[in-house]
TORPAFI-194526 format. One record per residue (C-alpha): residue number from 1; residue in three letters; x, y, z. Coordinates in pm, 1 decimal, always signed. Layout:
<site seq="NUM" type="ALA" px="X" py="Y" pz="Z"/>
...
//
This chain:
<site seq="1" type="MET" px="+9495.3" py="+3680.3" pz="+11888.3"/>
<site seq="2" type="ARG" px="+9623.9" py="+3826.9" pz="+11514.3"/>
<site seq="3" type="LEU" px="+9272.7" py="+3930.9" pz="+11451.3"/>
<site seq="4" type="ILE" px="+9207.7" py="+4261.9" pz="+11750.9"/>
<site seq="5" type="LEU" px="+9529.7" py="+4341.6" pz="+11680.2"/>
<site seq="6" type="ILE" px="+9412.8" py="+4432.7" pz="+11307.6"/>
<site seq="7" type="GLY" px="+9113.3" py="+4558.5" pz="+11384.4"/>
<site seq="8" type="CYS" px="+9233.0" py="+4851.5" pz="+11634.2"/>
<site seq="9" type="GLY" px="+9429.7" py="+4900.7" pz="+11386.5"/>
<site seq="10" type="LEU" px="+9238.3" py="+4980.5" pz="+11113.7"/>
<site seq="11" type="ALA" px="+8958.8" py="+5230.8" pz="+11324.7"/>
<site seq="12" type="LEU" px="+9210.6" py="+5374.9" pz="+11314.4"/>
<site seq="13" type="ALA" px="+9360.1" py="+5411.6" pz="+11028.4"/>
<site seq="14" type="CYS" px="+8969.2" py="+5533.9" pz="+10966.5"/>
<site seq="15" type="SER" px="+9001.2" py="+5801.6" pz="+11293.9"/>
<site seq="16" type="ALA" px="+9246.9" py="+5990.1" pz="+11173.4"/>
<site seq="17" type="SER" px="+9155.5" py="+5950.2" pz="+10818.5"/>
<site seq="18" type="ALA" px="+8806.7" py="+6149.7" pz="+10888.8"/>
<site seq="19" type="ALA" px="+8965.2" py="+6382.5" pz="+11090.3"/>
<site seq="20" type="GLN" px="+9210.8" py="+6523.6" pz="+10808.4"/>
<site seq="21" type="HIS" px="+8874.6" py="+6596.1" pz="+10648.6"/>
<site seq="22" type="GLU" px="+8750.4" py="+6837.6" pz="+10876.0"/>
<site seq="23" type="TYR" px="+8834.0" py="+7170.0" pz="+10961.1"/>
<site seq="24" type="GLU" px="+8809.7" py="+7465.8" pz="+11172.1"/>
<site seq="25" type="VAL" px="+8794.8" py="+7863.7" pz="+11040.0"/>
<site seq="26" type="ALA" px="+8807.8" py="+8117.9" pz="+11271.7"/>
<site seq="27" type="LEU" px="+8669.4" py="+8446.5" pz="+11093.5"/>
<site seq="28" type="LYS" px="+8722.2" py="+8819.9" pz="+11230.8"/>
<site seq="29" type="VAL" px="+8426.5" py="+9019.1" pz="+10998.9"/>
<site seq="30" type="TYR" px="+8524.0" py="+9390.3" pz="+10977.2"/>
<site seq="31" type="ALA" px="+8265.0" py="+9628.2" pz="+10851.3"/>
<site seq="32" type="ASP" px="+8447.3" py="+9987.1" pz="+10784.1"/>
<site seq="33" type="GLY" px="+8720.1" py="+9957.4" pz="+11013.4"/>
<site seq="34" type="LYS" px="+8531.3" py="+9772.8" pz="+11294.2"/>
<site seq="35" type="LEU" px="+8443.5" py="+9429.0" pz="+11443.4"/>
<site seq="36" type="VAL" px="+8096.5" py="+9346.2" pz="+11354.3"/>
<site seq="37" type="SER" px="+8202.8" py="+8973.6" pz="+11435.4"/>
<site seq="38" type="SER" px="+8374.2" py="+8711.3" pz="+11466.9"/>
<site seq="39" type="PRO" px="+8286.8" py="+8351.3" pz="+11484.3"/>
<site seq="40" type="THR" px="+8446.2" py="+7974.1" pz="+11466.5"/>
<site seq="41" type="ILE" px="+8264.6" py="+7708.9" pz="+11257.2"/>
<site seq="42" type="THR" px="+8364.5" py="+7376.2" pz="+11231.0"/>
<site seq="43" type="THR" px="+8363.5" py="+7176.3" pz="+10906.9"/>
<site seq="44" type="ALA" px="+8312.6" py="+6873.2" pz="+10723.5"/>
<site seq="45" type="LYS" px="+8558.9" py="+6872.5" pz="+10397.6"/>
<site seq="46" type="GLY" px="+8345.2" py="+7015.3" pz="+10095.0"/>
<site seq="47" type="GLU" px="+7989.0" py="+7012.2" pz="+10251.9"/>
<site seq="48" type="GLU" px="+7874.6" py="+7348.9" pz="+10282.6"/>
<site seq="49" type="THR" px="+7823.6" py="+7531.3" pz="+10640.5"/>
<site seq="50" type="GLU" px="+7624.3" py="+7848.4" pz="+10702.4"/>
<site seq="51" type="LEU" px="+7639.0" py="+8035.0" pz="+10882.4"/>
<site seq="52" type="VAL" px="+7385.9" py="+8376.5" pz="+10983.8"/>
<site seq="53" type="GLN" px="+7381.5" py="+8653.4" pz="+11251.9"/>
<site seq="54" type="THR" px="+7116.7" py="+8873.9" pz="+11261.6"/>
<site seq="55" type="ALA" px="+7050.4" py="+9208.2" pz="+11606.1"/>
<site seq="56" type="SER" px="+6636.3" py="+9345.7" pz="+11463.4"/>
<site seq="57" type="ALA" px="+6705.4" py="+9696.1" pz="+11800.9"/>
<site seq="58" type="ILE" px="+6945.7" py="+9787.7" pz="+11441.1"/>
<site seq="59" type="ASN" px="+6919.3" py="+9633.3" pz="+11137.6"/>
<site seq="60" type="TYR" px="+7214.5" py="+9431.8" pz="+11155.0"/>
<site seq="61" type="LYS" px="+7249.4" py="+9072.1" pz="+10952.3"/>
<site seq="62" type="LEU" px="+7549.0" py="+8887.4" pz="+10918.0"/>
<site seq="63" type="SER" px="+7466.0" py="+8570.0" pz="+10665.6"/>
<site seq="64" type="LEU" px="+7763.5" py="+8353.0" pz="+10486.3"/>
<site seq="65" type="LYS" px="+7849.3" py="+8023.2" pz="+10355.5"/>
<site seq="66" type="LEU" px="+8166.7" py="+7801.5" pz="+10391.8"/>
<site seq="67" type="THR" px="+8296.0" py="+7532.8" pz="+10111.2"/>
<site seq="68" type="ALA" px="+8689.7" py="+7392.7" pz="+10273.2"/>
<site seq="69" type="ASP" px="+8835.8" py="+7118.4" pz="+10106.0"/>
<site seq="70" type="ASP" px="+9268.1" py="+7063.5" pz="+10057.2"/>
<site seq="71" type="LYS" px="+9410.6" py="+7213.2" pz="+9784.0"/>
<site seq="72" type="GLU" px="+9841.0" py="+7153.9" pz="+9704.1"/>
<site seq="73" type="HIS" px="+9997.2" py="+7479.8" pz="+9631.6"/>
<site seq="74" type="PRO" px="+10316.9" py="+7463.3" pz="+9503.6"/>
<site seq="75" type="ASN" px="+10459.1" py="+7746.9" pz="+9795.3"/>
<site seq="76" type="ILE" px="+10262.1" py="+7603.4" pz="+10058.4"/>
<site seq="77" type="GLY" px="+10235.9" py="+7277.7" pz="+10023.7"/>
<site seq="78" type="LYS" px="+9852.1" py="+7055.3" pz="+10141.9"/>
<site seq="79" type="GLY" px="+9672.4" py="+7424.7" pz="+10233.2"/>
<site seq="80" type="ILE" px="+9270.0" py="+7461.3" pz="+10283.0"/>
<site seq="81" type="ASN" px="+9086.8" py="+7614.1" pz="+9994.8"/>
<site seq="82" type="LEU" px="+8765.5" py="+7866.6" pz="+10116.9"/>
<site seq="83" type="LYS" px="+8553.4" py="+7917.0" pz="+9877.7"/>
<site seq="84" type="MET" px="+8198.6" py="+8199.0" pz="+10079.3"/>
<site seq="85" type="THR" px="+7927.7" py="+8334.3" pz="+10061.2"/>
<site seq="86" type="VAL" px="+7936.7" py="+8613.8" pz="+10149.5"/>
<site seq="87" type="ASN" px="+7582.4" py="+8885.3" pz="+10266.4"/>
<site seq="88" type="TYR" px="+7659.0" py="+9188.5" pz="+10510.3"/>
<site seq="89" type="GLU" px="+7384.2" py="+9456.2" pz="+10639.3"/>
<site seq="90" type="LEU" px="+7364.5" py="+9749.4" pz="+10847.1"/>
<site seq="91" type="GLY" px="+7038.1" py="+9989.4" pz="+10866.0"/>
<site seq="92" type="LYS" px="+6804.2" py="+10108.2" pz="+10722.2"/>
<site seq="93" type="LYS" px="+6740.8" py="+10136.0" pz="+10318.2"/>
<site seq="94" type="ASP" px="+6610.8" py="+10358.5" pz="+10254.6"/>
<site seq="95" type="ASP" px="+6904.0" py="+10611.9" pz="+10507.1"/>
<site seq="96" type="PRO" px="+7166.1" py="+10660.3" pz="+10250.4"/>
<site seq="97" type="LYS" px="+7342.1" py="+10741.9" pz="+10498.9"/>
<site seq="98" type="SER" px="+7354.5" py="+10511.3" pz="+10748.4"/>
<site seq="99" type="TYR" px="+7273.2" py="+10177.7" pz="+10529.8"/>
<site seq="100" type="ARG" px="+7593.8" py="+9902.8" pz="+10467.0"/>
<site seq="101" type="HIS" px="+7541.4" py="+9647.2" pz="+10252.1"/>
<site seq="102" type="TYR" px="+7822.0" py="+9395.4" pz="+10125.5"/>
<site seq="103" type="GLN" px="+7817.5" py="+9075.9" pz="+9869.3"/>
<site seq="104" type="ALA" px="+8120.5" py="+8925.0" pz="+9810.6"/>
<site seq="105" type="GLN" px="+8155.2" py="+8539.1" pz="+9690.1"/>
<site seq="106" type="PRO" px="+8540.2" py="+8499.5" pz="+9747.4"/>
<site seq="107" type="GLU" px="+8746.9" py="+8248.0" pz="+9796.3"/>
<site seq="108" type="ILE" px="+9138.2" py="+8247.5" pz="+9988.8"/>
<site seq="109" type="LEU" px="+9409.0" py="+7946.1" pz="+10040.6"/>
<site seq="110" type="VAL" px="+9552.9" py="+7992.6" pz="+10292.9"/>
<site seq="111" type="GLN" px="+9823.1" py="+7776.5" pz="+10478.7"/>
<site seq="112" type="PRO" px="+9691.7" py="+7547.5" pz="+10827.2"/>
<site seq="113" type="GLY" px="+9752.0" py="+7759.6" pz="+11078.3"/>
<site seq="114" type="ARG" px="+9840.7" py="+8150.6" pz="+10951.8"/>
<site seq="115" type="GLU" px="+9597.9" py="+8419.9" pz="+10952.4"/>
<site seq="116" type="GLY" px="+9491.3" py="+8520.6" pz="+10515.9"/>
<site seq="117" type="SER" px="+9310.1" py="+8782.1" pz="+10496.9"/>
<site seq="118" type="ILE" px="+9040.5" py="+8892.7" pz="+10247.4"/>
<site seq="119" type="THR" px="+8872.8" py="+9244.4" pz="+10153.4"/>
<site seq="120" type="THR" px="+8626.7" py="+9341.9" pz="+9902.0"/>
<site seq="121" type="GLY" px="+8464.2" py="+9775.3" pz="+9827.0"/>
<site seq="122" type="THR" px="+8122.5" py="+9862.0" pz="+9706.1"/>
<site seq="123" type="ASP" px="+8163.2" py="+10068.9" pz="+9435.7"/>
<site seq="124" type="LYS" px="+8094.4" py="+10404.2" pz="+9651.6"/>
<site seq="125" type="GLY" px="+8482.7" py="+10359.3" pz="+9684.9"/>
<site seq="126" type="GLY" px="+8614.2" py="+10385.7" pz="+10064.2"/>
<site seq="127" type="ASP" px="+8308.0" py="+10139.2" pz="+10239.9"/>
<site seq="128" type="LYS" px="+8516.1" py="+9772.5" pz="+10281.1"/>
<site seq="129" type="LEU" px="+8484.2" py="+9471.6" pz="+10440.2"/>
<site seq="130" type="MET" px="+8794.6" py="+9336.7" pz="+10514.3"/>
<site seq="131" type="ILE" px="+8706.3" py="+8891.4" pz="+10598.9"/>
<site seq="132" type="LYS" px="+9022.3" py="+8785.3" pz="+10825.3"/>
<site seq="133" type="VAL" px="+9074.9" py="+8336.7" pz="+10802.6"/>
<site seq="134" type="TYR" px="+9243.2" py="+8144.8" pz="+10977.7"/>
<site seq="135" type="ALA" px="+9197.0" py="+7741.0" pz="+10953.4"/>
<site seq="136" type="LYS" px="+9378.8" py="+7467.7" pz="+11080.9"/>
<site seq="137" type="ARG" px="+9244.1" py="+7116.6" pz="+10994.7"/>
<site seq="138" type="ILE" px="+9094.7" py="+6933.1" pz="+11316.9"/>
//
């Protein structure tokens, strides 16, 4: 009987440990102040997860690579560190008035359950890509 209880205890400990190494990351991607995407990604600790969205009718492409990990911080405790590679394109390259392209490799440390945001611009100024991030351990 003791052996069965020990086995159950180990199984519960292992499943609890595994749950701490997965994250749910909700993103809201804004280009020039307009919401263009709001995906939710589930990823494992330290593994790169990639999301690609396209719409050929409007020449739209969003490519986002995300790696999540735990990171200690004196003000927030055990935070979630998110490293991203973002590539956003809209419109035709030969039409400079309507073409938008943003490329960034931001990194942000967020407190689980609290929203963080990243803003990046172009060398032209004015144009911005903003990403609001909400992450939690699952």
